[in-house]
C-alpha positions in Angstrom: 21.9 26.4 17.1 25.2 25.0 15.8 25.7 21.5 14.6 24.9 18.9 12.0 21.6 19.4 10.2 22.0 16.8 7.4 20.5 13.9 9.4 17.4 16.0 10.4 16.8 17.3 6.9 17.1 13.8 5.5 14.7 12.5 8.1 12.2 15.2 7.3 12.3 14.3 3.6 12.0 10.5 4.3 9.0 11.2 6.5 7.3 13.4 3.9 7.9 10.8 1.2 6.7 7.9 3.3 3.6 9.9 4.4 2.9 10.6 0.7 2.3 6.9 0.0 4.2 7.0 -3.3 3.1 4.1 -5.4 2.6 2.7 -9.0 -0.7 1.0 -9.4 -0.9 0.3 -5.7 2.6 -0.9 -5.3 4.4 1.3 -2.7 7.8 2.6 -3.9 10.4 2.2 -1.1 12.5 5.1 0.0 16.1 4.6 1.1 18.8 6.8 2.4 22.1 6.7 0.5 21.8 3.2 -1.0 19.5 0.2 -1.2 20.3 -2.1 1.8 22.0 -5.4 1.0 19.4 -8.2 0.5 16.6 -5.7 0.2 14.0 -6.4 -2.6 12.9 -3.3 -4.5 9.4 -2.8 -5.8 8.2 -4.7 -8.9 6.0 -2.3 -10.9 3.9 -2.2 -14.0 2.9 1.0 -15.7 1.5 1.5 -19.2 2.4 -2.2 -20.0 6.0 -1.7 -18.8 7.3 -4.1 -16.2 10.3 -3.1 -14.1 11.6 -2.3 -10.7 11.5 1.1 -8.9 12.9 2.7 -5.8 13.8 6.1 -4.4 17.1 7.0 -2.9 17.9 10.2 -0.9 21.5 11.2 -1.4 23.9 13.9 -2.3 23.5 16.3 0.6 25.5 19.4 1.3 25.1 22.7 3.2 26.3 26.3 2.9 25.6 29.7 4.3 22.6 31.4 2.8 23.3 34.7 1.0 19.9 35.9 2.3 20.6 36.7 6.0 18.1 38.7 8.0 18.2 40.6 11.3 15.9 37.9 12.8 17.5 34.7 11.6 20.8 33.3 10.4 19.9 30.9 7.6 21.6 27.8 6.1 21.0 26.2 2.7 20.7 22.4 2.9 20.7 20.8 -0.5 19.4 17.3 -1.0 19.0 15.1 -4.0 16.2 12.5 -4.5 17.0 9.8 -7.1 14.0 8.0 -8.6 15.5 4.8 -10.1 13.6 2.6 -12.5 15.2 -0.5 -14.1 14.0 -2.8 -16.9 15.1 -6.0 -18.6 15.4 -5.1 -22.3 14.0 -1.7 -22.9 11.5 0.3 -20.8 10.8 4.1 -20.9 11.2 7.0 -18.6 7.4 7.1 -18.0 7.5 5.3 -14.7 10.2 7.6 -13.3 8.2 10.6 -14.4 5.0 9.2 -12.8 6.8 8.7 -9.5 8.4 12.1 -9.8 5.0 13.7 -10.0 4.0 11.9 -6.8 7.2 13.0 -5.1 6.4 16.7 -5.8 2.9 16.2 -4.4 4.3 14.4 -1.3 6.6 17.4 -0.6 4.5 20.4 -1.5 0.9 21.5 -1.0 1.4 23.8 -4.0 4.5 25.2 -5.7 5.0 27.7 -2.8 4.2 25.8 0.3 6.1 22.7 1.5 4.9 19.7 3.5 8.4 19.0 4.7 8.6 19.7 8.5 10.9 18.8 11.3 10.8 19.0 15.1 14.6 19.2 15.2 15.4 22.0 12.8 13.5 25.1 11.8 12.6 24.6 8.1 11.8 28.0 6.6 11.2 26.9 3.0 12.0 24.2 0.4 12.9 25.3 -3.1 13.1 23.3 -6.2 16.5 23.3 -7.9 17.4 22.1 -11.4 16.4 18.5 -12.1 18.2 15.9 -14.3 17.5 12.7 -16.1 20.0 9.9 -16.8 19.8 6.8 -18.9 22.1 3.8 -18.5 22.2 0.6 -20.5 24.3 -2.5 -19.5 23.8 -5.8 -21.3 20.1 -6.4 -21.2 19.4 -4.0 -18.3 18.2 -0.5 -18.8 17.9 2.2 -16.0 16.2 5.5 -16.1 16.9 7.8 -13.2 15.2 11.1 -12.5 17.2 13.3 -10.1 15.3 16.0 -8.2 17.3 18.5 -6.1 15.9 20.7 -3.4 17.3 23.6 -1.3 15.9 23.4 2.2 16.4 26.8 3.9 17.0 26.3 7.7 16.7 29.0 10.3 19.5 28.7 12.9 
C-alpha cells in the first residue's frame, strides 16, 4: 500500500478516545482534530474543587520510514500528538489535565504493551509512547495547563 496514512491513524485515535468515554466527574471531555470548531462549547468541569474547561485536540502528525524493516513487512512510523487542554479563570492546577491524561492512556492501551488503537484502513502493528510534555500559559486572568502526549504508531505497509 502506498498513500496517505495520517487521516486513518487520526481516525483510529479519535475512535479509541471516544470509545474510552473520557470524563471528569461524569462530564465527557470532547475530542477534536486539529482545533476546536468555531462556535463549539468545550466541557465545563470540576475536579478537586477546581472549576475550569477541558478538551482534547489531536494534532501534530508526521510520518517517516521505520528503521526496523523486516523481510515480511515494510513499516512506517506515524507520530501523533494529543493535547489535553484545561483552562481556568484565575488560577487552577494541572491536576485535571493529569486526571484526563490517565484516562487517555487507559483508552488507548490494555496495558503498557498492548494497544486498543485499531483501524480497518491501515495495519497498525504497535503504538509506542514517546516523550510527553507539559505547558503552562497565563494571559490576563486566564490560565491554561496543557499536557502533550506523543505516540508513535507503527504501520505495516
